[in-house]
C-alpha positions in Angstrom: 24.5 -10.2 6.4 24.3 -6.5 7.5 21.8 -5.5 4.9 19.6 -8.5 5.5 19.7 -8.0 9.2 18.9 -4.3 8.8 15.8 -5.0 6.7 14.5 -7.8 9.0 15.0 -5.8 12.2 13.5 -2.6 10.8 10.4 -4.5 9.7 10.2 -6.4 13.1 10.1 -3.0 14.7 7.3 -1.9 12.3 9.5 1.0 11.1 9.6 2.4 7.6 12.9 3.4 6.0 11.8 7.0 6.7 11.2 6.3 10.4 14.7 4.8 10.8 16.3 7.5 8.8 14.8 10.1 11.1 16.1 8.4 14.2 19.6 7.9 12.7 19.8 11.4 11.2 20.2 10.4 7.6 18.0 10.3 4.5 15.6 7.6 3.5 17.8 7.0 0.5 20.7 6.2 2.7 18.7 3.5 4.5 17.6 2.1 1.1 21.3 2.0 -0.1 22.3 0.2 3.1 19.5 -2.3 2.9 20.3 -3.0 -0.7 24.0 -3.6 0.2 25.2 -0.9 -2.2 26.8 1.2 0.6 27.3 0.8 4.3 26.9 3.2 7.2 30.0 4.4 9.1 30.7 2.9 12.6 28.9 5.8 14.4 25.8 5.3 12.3 26.0 1.6 12.7 26.1 1.9 16.5 23.1 4.2 16.4 21.1 1.9 14.2 21.9 -1.0 16.6 20.7 1.0 19.6 17.5 2.1 17.8 16.8 -1.5 16.8 17.7 -2.8 20.3 20.4 -5.2 19.2 24.2 -5.4 19.6 26.4 -3.9 16.9 28.0 -7.3 16.5 24.6 -9.0 15.9 23.5 -6.3 13.5 26.7 -6.7 11.4 27.2 -10.5 11.5 24.3 -12.4 12.9 23.7 -15.6 10.9 20.0 -16.8 11.1 21.0 -20.3 9.8 23.2 -20.8 12.8 20.3 -19.9 15.1 17.5 -22.1 14.0 16.6 -19.6 11.3 15.4 -17.1 13.8 15.8 -13.3 13.7 18.5 -11.3 15.5 17.7 -11.5 19.3 17.3 -8.4 21.4 20.4 -7.1 23.1 21.3 -9.3 26.1 19.2 -12.3 24.9 20.7 -15.4 23.5 19.6 -18.6 21.7 22.3 -21.2 22.3 20.7 -24.0 20.4 18.9 -27.2 21.3 20.2 -29.7 23.9 19.1 -33.2 24.6 18.2 -34.4 28.1 20.1 -37.6 29.0 18.7 -40.7 30.7 19.4 -39.3 34.1 18.1 -35.8 33.3 21.5 -34.3 32.5 22.0 -31.7 29.8 25.2 -30.2 28.3 25.3 -26.4 28.4 26.6 -25.2 25.1 30.2 -23.8 25.0 29.1 -20.3 23.9 26.7 -20.1 26.9 29.4 -21.3 29.3 31.7 -18.6 27.9 29.2 -15.7 28.1 28.1 -16.6 31.6 31.6 -17.8 32.8 30.4 -21.2 33.8 33.3 -23.5 34.7 33.5 -27.2 35.4 32.5 -27.8 39.0 30.4 -24.6 39.3 27.2 -25.1 41.2 24.0 -24.0 39.5 20.4 -23.4 40.7 17.6 -24.6 38.5 14.4 -22.5 38.9 11.1 -23.2 37.3 7.8 -21.5 36.5 5.1 -23.6 35.0 4.1 -20.8 32.6 7.6 -19.3 31.8 9.8 -22.3 31.8 13.1 -23.3 33.4 16.0 -21.0 34.3 19.6 -21.9 35.3 21.5 -19.5 37.5 24.9 -19.7 39.1 24.4 -20.7 42.7 26.8 -18.0 44.1 24.9 -15.2 42.4 21.5 -16.6 43.4 22.5 -17.1 47.0 23.9 -13.5 47.2 20.6 -12.2 45.9 18.6 -14.3 48.3 20.8 -13.1 51.3 20.3 -9.5 50.1 16.5 -9.9 50.0 16.5 -11.7 53.4 18.4 -8.8 55.0 16.2 -6.1 53.4 
């Protein structure tokens, strides 16, 4: 996983092995060894690679494209939770992983926002109302 993710992310950033090596402070040969899976970087180097590539260390090390519709590692803080189906009355089920990351509990109130060019966003009502109150008072 790590080696495949490293190759894919480096190429998505249009970086050569030499470019990445310069930013991490290693040789191009080290990058080639890591990408081939022959060796692995230490934890400090891994964290630096993740930062340079704009992803989390966890995603760099263990992201599984097959579990995420075959797509590449997402940028840090971005998530793909899967596909949901809209029910007869317009209801959707928020995936468990999303509920965990955003601490959404049964009974929580959510605000649904929309932008005809950007799409739909779902935000916890308490957070949204606090932000609205802050803007109103500014």
